N, C-alpha and C positions, 0 to 999 in steps of 0.2 A: 457538504466538502465532499469528497474524495475520500472514501474509504468509508461511506455510509451507503449499506447496504439494504435498507426496507427505508420508506417513508409510512408510517402509523397511517392506519383508519381515520380520516376527519382532518387530516392534519392541514391543509389547506382551505379545510371547507369555508367556502363564502366569505374568502378573503376578497372582495369582489376588485379591488387593484390590480390583482397580481395577473400581470399579461405574457410575463416571461420567466422562464425557469431553465437555467442549466444544469441539467443532469450530471450525478458524476460515473465514468464508468464504473465503479464497483457497485451500481446498483442494480438488484436483484429481484423485487417485489415491491410492486407501489400499492398502498393496504385500500380496505373498503371506500367510497367519497372521498378518498385525497384531494382531489380539486374538484371538488363539487361543487358549481358555482362560482368559480372565475371566472377572469379574463383572459384565460392563454388564448393566445392565436394560432399558435402552433405546437405541436409535442412530439420532436424526433428523439423517440427512445432509445437509451444507450444498448448495446450488442449484448449486453447479458442479461436484461430485463426477461424474467422467465414469468413471472406471473401480474396480470392486473385483476385487480378483485372488482368485486359488485360496485357500478355506479361510480367509477373512478374517475368520468370525466362528466358526469351527467350535469347537464344544465350550464356549460361550458358555450354560451350564446356566441362568442365571438373567434371559437374554434375551426379553425378551416381545413387544417390536414392532421392527419395521425401518421409517423411511420415506424413500424413493428416491427421488431426486431426477429432475427433468425430466431432466437432463444427462447423466445413465447410459445409458452404450452398453456397458458390459461388465460382467458379474459372471460370474465365475470359479468353477471346477466345486466343490460342495462348500461354497458359499459360508456358509450356514448349515447345514450337517451338525451333526449331535448338538446342536443347541439346542434343549432337549427342552421346554424352557418356554414356548418361541414360538408367538403364537396369531395373530399376522397377519404379514404381510409386501406393505406397501403402497404404492403406486407415482404420482408424479404424472400426472394426466391427458394431461398434456401430452408425456411423455417417449415417444418416437418406435420406439424399442426394446422395451421392458417393458410390461406393466399387471399389474392384480390385478383376479383374479376375489373380491371380497367376503374379500379377505387373503390368496388363494392367488393365487403369484406365478406370471404366464404369459408367451407373447411376446404382442406387442403387437395381433396378430388374433386371440390368444386360442385358436389352434388347438394349443398346446401347453403341456401342465401343467410347470413348472422345477421346483417348489418346493411342497408343501403344510406349512406349521406343523404341525412336532411336537404339541402342544398346543391343534391348530386346535378351537374349541369347540363341536365336534358329533360324534357318534358315528356317525353315517351319513352317508356321500357319495357324492352322484351326479354322475358327469364331466356337468360342463357338454356340450351339442348342438354347440356350437361347436367341441371338440377331437379332435383326430385322432390326437396324440399325447402319451403319458404317456413325460417323459427316464427314464431309468435313474436309480434312487435319488431318484424325487420323491419317493417316499410313506414312504420306509426310515425307519424309529423313528418314524413317526408313533404314540406313546403314548393319544390318547384315540381312534382311529379303532375301531370294530367292525365298521360293515359296508359296505364297500366298491358303489358298481354298477359297470359299464364298459359301458354303451352299444354298440349295435353302429356309430354314428358314430365310435368309436375304433379306428383302421388300424394304429397301432402302439404295443408294449406295451414301453419298454425293459429291460432286465436288472436283474437290485439293485429293481425298481421297488419293491417293498412289503415290502423287507428286513427285518427286526426288528421288525416290525408287532405288538408282543406281545399286543396285546388285540384284534387283529380275529378275528373269530368267525364272518363269511358274506362272501364273494367270490361275486358274480354276477357272470361274465364271457363276454359275449354279444359280445367285439368284434369286428369287419371284419379276422380276420388269422389265419394259417392256422399260426401258432407262439407260442408261451410262450417267454420264453429263459431261463436260465440263473439261477436263483439269485432268481428273478421274486418268490418267494412264500416264502422261505428265512425258517427260523427265526420262523414265527408259530406258536409252539406252542398258541394257543387256536382256531387254525382250524379247524372241524368241520363249517362247512356250503360245499361249492362247487358252482355252477351255470356249466357250461361247456358253449359251442358245439358243434357239430360241426362247425364251421367247424376247428376244432384240429385239424393232422397231426400237428405234433412237437412234443413239451416239453424243454425244453433242461434242462442237466444240475441237479441236486437245485434244482429250481425250485419243487416243491413239499416238499421234506425238511423235519421236527420238527414235522411236524403233528400235530394231536391224532389219538388211536388211537381214537378212533371217528367219523373224519372219517366225513360222507355227501356222496355228489358225484349231484348230479341231472344226465344228461347231456343232451343234445338231439339226441337219433341214438340210430342201431339199438345192439347187441350188436355186429354187424357193422364197425358205424363206428369203434366203440372200439376192437377188435381192430388195426383198421388205424393209428392212432394210435403214431409212433416216442417211447418216452419216453428220450433220452439217458445215456449212465449207470447207467441203470433204479437212480438214486438221487432216486425220487417218490413213498416210500412213502404220503405225503399223498393220493394218488392212488390208486396200483395197488394197496395194502391197505385202501385205503376201503370203505366200501357202494356199490356203484355202483346206481341206481337209471335205466333205456336208458327214451328215447323221452316225454323230460316234455317240458312245455312251460314255459314263463314269461314270468307279466302283470308287468312292473316293477309299474305303478300301476292300480287304480283309479279312474274316472271320479271326479274331484273332490277325491283326495287326493294331493294334491303333494308332500307333507313324505315320504309311505311311515309314518305311522305307523297307517293304516287307521283316520282318522277322517277326517271332511268339518268344516272349522271355519274358525273366519276365520284361523287362521295361515296355510291354504292358500291363503283369498282374498288376505292381506296378500302370500304369496310373489309370485302371478300380476301384483299391483298393481305392486308392485315392479318385475318381468322389465318391464311393460309399458311404464314411466316408462324405465328404462334405456334399452329397445329406442327409445323415443323419443328420446334424447339420442343414443346412439350405434350407431342402425341394426344390432345383431345384439342376438338373443335368449341371456340368460343361461341359459334352460329347455331340458332335451333334449328328444329328439324323442317321447320316451316323454311327460314331462311336457308337452309340447304337446297332446299327445294327450289325455292324461283332464283336461285344462283347457276341453277344449273342449266344454262342456256342451250347449250350442245348435246343435252339428253346422253350425254356419257356416263350417269350415276355419278360423275364427282364433282367439285364443285373447284375452280382452283385458277390459276391466271390465266388461260384463255379463255375460259367465261369473263373475265374481269375486261380484258380486251375488246370482246362481242361490246358488253356494256359499252366500253368507250366508244366504240364504232355508230354504235344507236345513238349516243349523244349526241354525237358530231350531227348527223341524221337529221335528230330533230333541231338542234338547232339552227341548220339553214333550211330549216321552215318543211320538212319531211313530215306527214302527220299518219304513216300506218302506225299500231302498234307492234311492239316487239318482234314477235314471234311472225307477226305476217311479211313484214323485213327481213327477217333470216329465211321465210321460206321461200322468197323472191330472189337469194342471193345465191 
């Protein structure tokens, strides 16, 4: 009813038939696990909600999207854990604590990934350039994720960050950190390709347990450096029993390819134009450093509409049967 300001903790927990709720405009707080295990399909919260306590929507397997209002200043731990149908968590642009990057929940400065929706509509995800921290369990149970790319702009990867990503096949870990915490990639049974920076000095307990038996590890260092890594608890079969390839190099993206699909087309130009438009509004680029490098086709130190036009020009050339790569093509122009 209107006038209600708080939904108490556990109020509708396990009310399994509950699929729709009309929240009153007066609501300011939703208590711990209030909608745990319900059948909600959407949660558009009223404008005055300031607090979402821990586990508020945990286990809502039908919940596809959430809209966070500007007034929300507290989202408790595991608020959306187990929401396996979730495609996006969207935050009002006037919120001063939280934001979203195309449906991925972050802090306002977009330096920390807080929650990656379990059914986010992308098989491959590259951590944006602004991000320095991946919170623990941020990607846990991400059922659509097949490839994760963690660039060297990331400084901290929380424990359990990619727990139970059962369809994850490739992890590129270039993070500027010397440690991978416990259970980080635990129970990622399809993970068969791991690229690992030689910055890593220690790997936490069961960080890579339950991986594919045919895991290939591409190590950006020497065999001697590999021998110096401390594996805590000796429960990291995904690395220690995999096929380790030493002295590897890794180029995240080739010139012009911003989506990582090994093609240069209108999709790459669209990514660049959208990012440039968003940067014009927010002052912050959503592209990673690797994407910015790949986008700068005219080598002027910036990535903008001029580079997008070059991508489209090259795509048209390939569409008519051209075979030269993009750098060769523009060298001849």
